[in-house]
C-alpha positions in Angstrom: 186.9 -47.3 -44.9 189.5 -44.8 -44.4 188.5 -42.1 -47.2 185.3 -41.7 -45.8 186.3 -40.8 -42.4 188.6 -38.3 -43.5 185.7 -37.1 -45.8 183.6 -36.9 -42.8 186.6 -35.5 -40.5 187.4 -32.4 -43.4 183.7 -31.5 -43.0 183.4 -30.5 -39.7 186.5 -28.8 -39.5 185.8 -26.9 -42.8 182.5 -25.7 -40.5 184.3 -24.3 -38.1 186.2 -22.5 -40.4 183.3 -20.8 -41.7 182.5 -20.0 -38.3 186.0 -18.8 -36.7 185.3 -16.4 -39.9 182.6 -15.7 -39.6 183.7 -14.6 -35.4 186.6 -12.8 -37.0 184.4 -10.9 -39.2 181.7 -9.9 -36.9 184.5 -9.4 -34.4 186.3 -7.1 -37.2 182.8 -5.3 -37.9 182.0 -4.5 -34.3 186.0 -3.4 -34.0 185.3 -1.0 -37.0 181.4 -0.2 -35.9 183.4 0.5 -31.9 186.0 2.1 -33.8 183.9 4.7 -35.3 181.3 4.9 -32.6 184.8 6.4 -30.7 185.9 8.3 -33.5 182.3 9.8 -33.9 182.5 10.0 -30.2 185.8 11.8 -30.5 184.4 13.8 -33.1 181.5 15.0 -31.4 183.5 15.6 -28.1 185.7 17.7 -30.3 183.0 19.4 -31.8 181.6 20.2 -28.3 184.5 20.9 -26.8 184.7 23.7 -30.5 181.1 24.7 -29.6 182.1 25.1 -25.7 184.9 27.2 -26.7 183.2 29.3 -29.2 180.2 29.8 -26.7 182.8 31.1 -24.2 184.6 33.4 -26.4 180.8 34.7 -27.8 179.4 34.8 -24.0 182.6 37.0 -23.0 182.4 38.9 -25.7 178.9 39.4 -24.7 180.0 40.5 -21.6 182.6 42.5 -22.9 180.0 44.0 -25.7 177.5 44.9 -22.5 180.5 46.0 -20.3 180.6 48.7 -23.6 177.5 49.3 -23.9 176.8 50.0 -20.2 179.3 52.2 -19.6 178.5 54.2 -23.6 175.4 54.0 -21.7 176.6 55.3 -18.3 178.0 57.8 -20.8 175.1 59.0 -22.3 173.0 59.1 -19.2 175.8 61.4 -17.7 175.6 63.4 -21.0 172.2 64.0 -21.1 172.1 64.8 -17.0 174.8 67.9 -17.8 172.6 68.3 -21.2 169.7 69.2 -19.0 171.3 70.9 -16.3 172.9 73.4 -19.4 169.3 73.7 -20.6 168.0 74.4 -17.1 170.5 76.7 -16.4 170.5 78.4 -20.2 166.8 78.7 -19.7 167.2 79.8 -16.4 169.8 82.9 -17.5 167.0 83.1 -20.5 164.3 83.8 -18.4 166.5 86.2 -16.3 167.7 88.3 -19.5 164.1 88.8 -20.7 162.5 89.8 -17.4 166.3 92.7 -17.4 165.3 93.4 -21.2 161.3 93.4 -19.7 163.0 96.0 -16.9 164.4 97.6 -19.3 162.2 98.2 -21.9 159.9 98.9 -19.0 161.7 101.7 -16.9 162.9 102.9 -20.6 159.5 103.7 -21.3 158.2 105.1 -18.2 161.9 108.0 -18.2 160.6 108.5 -21.8 157.2 109.3 -20.8 158.7 111.7 -17.4 161.4 113.6 -20.0 158.0 114.3 -22.1 155.7 115.3 -19.5 158.7 117.9 -18.6 159.2 119.3 -22.0 155.5 119.7 -22.0 155.9 121.7 -18.3 158.8 123.8 -19.9 156.7 125.1 -22.6 153.8 125.9 -20.5 156.3 127.1 -18.9 157.9 129.4 -21.3 155.7 130.2 -24.0 152.3 130.1 -22.4 153.0 131.1 -18.8 151.1 128.4 -17.2 153.4 128.1 -13.7 149.8 126.0 -12.6 149.1 123.7 -15.5 153.4 123.4 -15.4 153.0 122.0 -11.2 150.9 119.7 -12.4 153.0 117.9 -15.2 156.0 118.0 -12.9 153.9 115.9 -10.5 152.9 113.2 -13.2 157.0 113.4 -14.4 157.7 112.9 -11.3 155.5 110.4 -10.5 157.1 108.6 -13.5 160.0 108.3 -12.3 158.6 107.0 -8.8 159.7 103.1 -8.1 163.1 103.1 -10.4 166.1 103.0 -9.3 169.7 104.7 -10.0 171.6 107.5 -8.5 171.2 109.5 -12.0 167.2 108.6 -11.7 167.0 110.1 -7.8 168.7 113.8 -9.3 166.5 114.0 -12.1 163.7 113.2 -9.4 165.4 116.3 -7.0 165.7 118.6 -9.9 161.3 118.1 -11.1 160.9 118.8 -6.9 162.8 121.8 -6.8 161.1 123.2 -10.1 158.0 122.5 -8.8 158.9 124.0 -5.3 160.5 127.4 -7.2 157.1 127.2 -9.5 154.8 126.9 -6.5 156.6 130.1 -4.8 155.6 132.4 -7.7 153.0 134.6 -6.9 149.5 133.1 -8.6 147.5 135.5 -10.7 143.2 134.7 -10.1 143.2 136.0 -14.1 138.9 135.0 -13.6 138.8 137.6 -10.3 140.1 140.6 -13.0 138.2 139.7 -15.7 135.2 139.9 -13.2 137.0 143.2 -11.6 137.0 144.6 -15.0 133.5 143.5 -16.1 131.8 145.4 -13.2 134.0 148.5 -14.2 132.2 148.7 -17.3 128.8 148.3 -15.9 129.9 151.3 -13.6 131.1 153.1 -16.0 127.1 154.1 -17.2 127.0 155.3 -14.0 129.9 158.1 -13.5 129.0 162.0 -14.4 130.6 164.1 -17.0 132.8 166.6 -15.4 130.9 170.6 -15.4 131.9 174.4 -15.2 132.8 174.5 -11.5 132.4 178.3 -10.6 133.4 177.5 -6.5 137.3 176.9 -8.1 136.4 180.6 -9.9 136.9 184.0 -9.3 134.8 186.7 -10.9 135.4 191.1 -11.2 132.9 191.9 -8.5 129.4 194.1 -10.2 126.9 196.9 -9.1 123.8 195.6 -7.9 121.4 196.7 -10.3 119.3 199.2 -7.6 122.9 201.0 -7.0 123.8 200.8 -10.2 120.8 202.4 -11.3 120.9 205.2 -8.9 124.8 205.9 -9.2 124.0 206.3 -13.1 121.4 209.0 -12.7 123.1 210.9 -10.7 126.3 210.9 -13.1 124.6 211.1 -15.9 123.9 214.9 -15.5 127.8 215.7 -14.5 129.3 214.7 -17.8 129.4 212.1 -20.5 132.2 210.2 -18.7 130.1 209.6 -16.0 127.9 208.5 -18.7 130.3 206.1 -20.1 131.2 204.5 -17.6 127.5 203.4 -16.3 126.8 202.4 -19.7 130.2 199.9 -19.2 129.0 199.0 -15.9 125.3 197.8 -17.2 127.4 195.6 -19.4 129.2 193.9 -17.0 125.7 192.7 -15.7 125.7 190.6 -19.3 129.4 189.9 -19.4 130.5 187.7 -16.8 134.2 186.8 -16.7 134.8 183.9 -14.2 139.1 182.8 -14.1 139.9 179.4 -13.7 143.1 178.6 -11.8 143.0 175.4 -14.1 142.2 174.6 -18.2 138.7 173.1 -18.9 137.6 171.2 -21.8 134.9 172.5 -23.7 131.3 170.9 -23.0 131.1 167.2 -25.2 128.0 166.5 -27.3 125.4 164.0 -26.9 127.5 162.1 -29.8 131.1 162.5 -28.6 130.0 161.5 -25.1 129.2 158.5 -26.5 132.3 158.3 -28.3 134.2 159.0 -24.8 132.0 155.8 -23.6 132.8 153.3 -25.9 136.6 154.4 -25.8 136.4 153.9 -22.3 134.7 150.2 -22.7 137.7 149.4 -25.1 140.5 150.3 -22.9 138.9 147.5 -20.4 138.5 145.1 -22.6 142.0 145.6 -24.0 143.1 145.3 -20.7 141.2 142.5 -20.0 143.4 140.8 -23.1 146.7 142.2 -22.2 145.6 140.0 -18.6 144.8 137.1 -20.7 148.3 136.7 -22.2 150.2 138.3 -19.8 151.1 141.4 -21.5 151.8 143.3 -18.5 153.4 146.7 -20.6 150.0 146.6 -22.7 148.0 145.8 -19.3 149.5 148.8 -16.9 149.5 151.1 -20.2 145.9 150.6 -21.3 144.7 151.2 -17.6 146.8 154.3 -16.8 144.4 155.4 -20.6 141.5 154.7 -18.4 142.1 156.9 -15.6 143.8 159.8 -17.4 140.2 159.6 -19.5 138.0 159.5 -16.5 140.4 162.9 -14.9 139.2 165.0 -17.9 136.8 164.3 -18.8 134.4 163.1 -16.0 133.7 164.3 -12.2 136.3 162.1 -10.5 135.5 163.5 -7.5 132.0 161.8 -7.1 131.8 158.6 -6.1 130.9 157.0 -8.9 133.7 157.9 -10.5 136.2 157.8 -7.3 135.3 154.2 -6.9 136.2 153.1 -10.6 139.2 154.9 -10.6 140.6 153.5 -7.0 139.7 149.9 -9.0 141.2 150.9 -11.5 144.5 151.4 -9.4 144.1 148.3 -7.4 144.3 146.4 -10.5 147.0 148.0 -12.0 149.2 147.1 -8.8 148.6 143.7 -10.5 151.7 141.9 -11.7 149.5 139.4 -14.6 153.1 138.5 -16.3 155.5 137.2 -13.0 158.9 136.3 -13.9 158.7 132.9 -14.3 161.9 130.5 -13.1 164.2 128.0 -16.1 163.3 124.6 -15.1 166.5 122.7 -14.5 165.2 119.3 -14.8 164.4 119.4 -18.5 168.7 119.1 -18.7 168.3 116.7 -16.4 166.3 114.5 -17.3 167.3 114.8 -20.9 170.8 113.1 -20.2 168.8 110.5 -18.2 167.2 109.7 -21.0 170.2 109.3 -23.0 172.5 108.0 -20.3 174.1 104.1 -20.9 174.1 103.5 -17.4 170.0 104.7 -16.5 168.5 100.9 -15.4 172.2 100.7 -12.8 171.4 98.6 -10.5 171.4 100.6 -6.7 169.7 100.3 -4.0 167.7 103.7 -3.7 164.2 103.8 -4.1 162.0 107.2 -5.8 159.2 107.5 -3.3 156.5 110.1 -3.8 
């Protein structure tokens, strides 16, 4: 009876051991799982800490990079502003240089034009002997210099002014009036009379009157042959009259010679007109004198027509058709101005017209 009781007691013990072993296995499993969970948590915490540290480092690096980028950007902005300022200054300087160059080119062109006009004026004075046109050219040259600045420009303008005054002081020759007076003289020449023998200026030997001579001859013819010879001689004196002139006279001219004489006078007057137009004073004077000599020799120069012509020729001969002209000093002055490197130097002096 005891063996079944023992066997029955052993069966609960075995089931108890199984339970205990199951509990211990469960506890070990739970412990393992808990440890594993703790380990996983620790690993996760470590990873989180590591990520946080890396993130913090990245943030720090980003901040440093951002700070560097900000400073770089600020430096770039500063450099850009400086570059823009430099570009603006360069642009202003370029504009000033271009304006200065344009002003220099404009001033140089005006000076060159004034130089050319003064050259033309000098040509008209020295070659063409035309002071009136030279004055107009000098005034145009002075107008070109108006508004320019510089001591040399002022000196050139003053030299031009002096030349204008000198040319205006030259006696003006009215060629149109001279030519008209010569044309009028050519018309008056045809109205002059040729010179005739002036009996008032001659002396004649007295001759006997015809009646008295005839009576004397008849009375003395009976005396002797000498009385007859004297009577014959007195008769011949009535046929041949001898006059003694106080000056020599020219023989009377034929109609053809009279025509040539008038044409010669016309040619002399035309030659005088040519000499007046070409400012040939010597030819002008000599031609008028030749015309006066011809008129006094072959024409009745005391008659009103010839006397009027001679008087007009004398007045025309007193005219100087080629008055002495001054030398233009402004040509050398403006020539130096044109080739001067300081032509456009800035001064406060202005040229006014």
